[in-house]
N, C-alpha and C positions, 0 to 999 in steps of 0.2 A: 524685311530682308535681314539676314545675319550681318552684323557690322563688318566682319572680316570680308565677307563676300561683296558687300557694298563698296568697301575700299578697293577691292580688286577690280570691280566693274568701273569705278571711277578712274583708276590708274590706266587701265588699258583703253578705256573709251577716250580719255584725253590724249593718250599716245596717238590714237588714230586721228584726232582732230588737230594735232599740233601744226602740221604743214599748211593747212588752209585757214587757221584760226584768225590771223591778223587780216587777211584779205577780206574775210566775210564778217568780222565783228569789230575791228579796230574803230572804225568811224562810228558805229552804233553805240559802243560802250564809252566813248570818250567823254560825254557829259557827266556820267556817273563818276568816272575816275577823276575828272577835274574838280567836281564838287567835293569829293572825298579829300583830295589833297588840299583844297582851299580850307576845308574845315580843320585840318590838322595844322595848318600854318607852319610848315617845316622851316627850320632855321639852319643857317650855315654851321657845319661841323657836327650836326646831330647824327646819331646812329639809328638806322631804321631797319625794321624787319617787314618784308612784304610776304604775307602768307597766301598760298594758292596763287602764286605770281604769274602762272601761265607763261606766255612768251616775254614777259618782262615789261609790258607797256607802262604800268604804274611804277615799277622799279626804276626805270630810266628817268621818268619825270621826277621821282623822289631824289634820285642821284643828282639831277641838275639843281634841285632846290637846296640840298645840303652842301653841294660843292665838293671840291677835291679834298677838303679837310674832313668831310663826313664819311659815312660808310653805309652802304645799303646791301642787305642780304635778301635775295629772293629765294623762296623755297616752294616746291610744288611736289605733289605725289606722283606726277607724270614725268618719267625720265626724258621723254621726247620733248615735252614742253621746256624742261630745263635746258636741254641741248639747243633748242631754238633760241631761248633767251641768251644763253652763253655766247651764241654766235653773233649777237647784236651788240649794242652798247656804244658803238661809235667812238671807241677809245676811252670811255669812262672807266678809269681804274678804280674808282671807289665803289663799284657795284659788282657783286659776285652772286652765284646761283648754286643751289644744291637741291638734290631730291630728298624730300623729307615729308613725313606724315604730320599734318597740321594738328592732330590730336595727341601727338607724342613728339614734340619738338626736341631734337637732340642738341639742345643749346643750354648754356648755364643760366641760372636765374639772374634777374636784374642786370641784364647785359645790353639792353637797348633803351633808347629814349622814346622811340615811337614804334608802334606796330600797326599795320594796316592789313585789311583783307578786302579786296575789291571784287565782289561778285563770286566768292568762293564758298562762303559759309553755308549756303543752302545745300551744298553737296555732301557735307560731313554727316556721318551717322549720328554724331552727338555734338551739335553746335555749341552747347554750353561747355563741354569739355575743351573744344577748340578755343573758345574765348578765354577760358581759365588758363590754358597753356600760354596764350599771348600775354595775359596779365602776369603770369609767372616770370616771363623773360623781360618784363619791363621794370625799369628802375622806379623807386618811389617818386610820385609826381609825373610819371611818364604818361604819354597820350596814346589812345587807341582809336582807330577809325575803321568803320565797317560799312560796306555797301552791299545791299541785296536787291533782288527784284521785288517790286511792290505787289499790289493786289492782283490776283489772277485775272479778274475781269478788265483790268486796265492794261494788260499785256496781250496784244493781238496775236502773238505767236504761240500762246499757251496751248492751243489745241493739239500741238505736236505730240504731247505726252499721251493723250488718249488715242491718237492715231497709231502710235507705236505699240501701245498696249493691246490694241485690237488685233495686231498681227502676231504678237508674241507676248507671253506673260512675263514682262520684264520688270514691272514694279520699279521703273528706273529712278523716279524721284517722288515718292509718295507724299512727302511733306515739303516739296520745293518752295511753295509760296507761303508757308506758315509764318516765316519770319517777316514777311512783307505786310502782314495783316495788322492794322491798328498800331498799337505801341509795342508790338511783340519784340522787336529788336532792342528797343530801349529797355524794356523789362528784363531781357536776357542779360544786358550789361549790368543792370542793377543787381540781379541775382549773383553775378560774378564779382560783386563787391566794388564796382566802378562808381565814380561820382562825376558831377558836372556833366551829366548826360544831355546831349542835344540831338534832336532828330529832325530831319527835314525830308520832304517828299519832292521828287523831281519828275515832272512829266517830260517825255521825250518822244521823238518820232524816229522809227527805225526804217531807213530808206533802202530799197533794193531796186536795181535797174530793170529787173524783169522777174518773171515767175521762177525761172531756173535758179537765179541767184538767191531768191527768197527761200526756195526749197533747200538749196545747198546749205545755207546758214542754219536752217532749222534742224537739219538731220546730221550735222557734223558734231554737235555738242556733247562731249563727255559720254555719259551712259547711253544717250540716244544713238551716238555714233557706233557704239559697240553692237547695239541691237540692229542698227541699219546694216552693218557689215555682214550680218547673217541673213538678210532678206534676199530672196531670189528676185529675178527681174519682174515677175508678176506682182510680188508684194511691194516692190519699190514703186511700180507704176500706180498701184492702188493708193499707196501712201501719198505720193505726189498729188494725185487727183483730189484726194480728200483734203489735203492741206491747202491747196489752191482754192478749193471751194470755201474752206473755213476763213481764209483771209481775203476772200473776194470783195467784201465791203470796203477794203482799203486799196483797191486797185485804182490807179490813176493813169489811164492809157496803158502803156506797157509797164509802167513802174508800180511798185507797191510801197505805200507809206503806212507802216503799222504803228499803232500806238504802243507806248511802253511806259513803265513807271519804275523808278528806283527809290529806295529808302536809304538814306545816309545818316549814320550816327557817329558822333565823336564823343569821347568820354576820357576821364582821367583816372589814373591809379592814385589812391590816397597817398599823401606825403607821409614819410616816416614820422 
């Protein structure tokens, strides 16, 4: 897919997902976000950039860690996600949000102590370019933290991509799981010139109260949401049926307990 088109698909897909994102994904993604923030060990007064911030879940946690003397900027390609984030915050004056392309950050070089990207790097047309942009805006000795989904076979919800592609030639995320394979994410950081690279894998369980909630979560995400918005009633019914069949092994009564895996990497910018 052309990179410009891919960015457009991401932008409008996540616009569609913004209103329901936290209700369907906050609990499921919390372990990855917590592991990422623990790996970064944020300190009071630091300045933090949260790339692909979504509705600001990691941004708000980072703001609590750096305190009122610190600063957090969350950026996302989706204007609706940024609006949702800006409406939260609970009075945290040290956190702000802006719509911005992760591969072309409109920010000065060497202006942050820490940069993080929690489960957003897989959506970029050029992940290496995105990492290099984060490195560019970090000060010498600054820290970078990244989290992505892990191996495809360890993520029970992964069949959603094939189900969507069967209804429409979307090619929504052709390399979605590439960064979760082996040491791919750590190697990407090394290519970007980072040092002190540490990688960990985190197994998780994604719980949903019933099939309707499991389907809603699967089909609201980013480019999948854009394709879903174009399905007629018959296509939606087929997609739901196929997805429930695919996740059937993890049904527990009316609930679904899907396996998931995250990869978390922390690294440092070489000191000057």
